[in-house]
C-alpha positions, 0 to 999 in steps of 0.5 A, spaced: 282 608 614 283 602 608 290 605 606 293 604 613 289 597 612 293 597 605 299 599 608 300 594 613 298 588 609 304 590 605 309 590 609 306 583 612 306 581 605 314 584 604 316 580 611 312 574 609 316 574 601 323 575 606 322 570 611 319 564 606 322 559 605 317 556 599 320 555 592 315 558 588 316 565 591 324 564 592 325 568 584 320 574 588 325 575 594 329 580 591 322 584 591 321 583 598 324 590 600 321 594 595 314 592 599 318 592 606 320 599 604 313 602 600 309 599 606 313 602 613 313 610 608 306 609 607 304 607 613 308 612 617 305 617 611 298 615 613 298 615 620 301 622 621 296 623 616 291 620 619 292 624 626 
């Protein structure tokens, strides 16, 4: 269950990085797709493993 929460948080953080206009996060925008991809993949496999 903790893995699902961590994967969802990673996905949410990736979406946050993609959509933010904050100049402090501007240098980390290239990592947004990495967090989104890892979050989606791990969330899918965690849910499939949980079922």
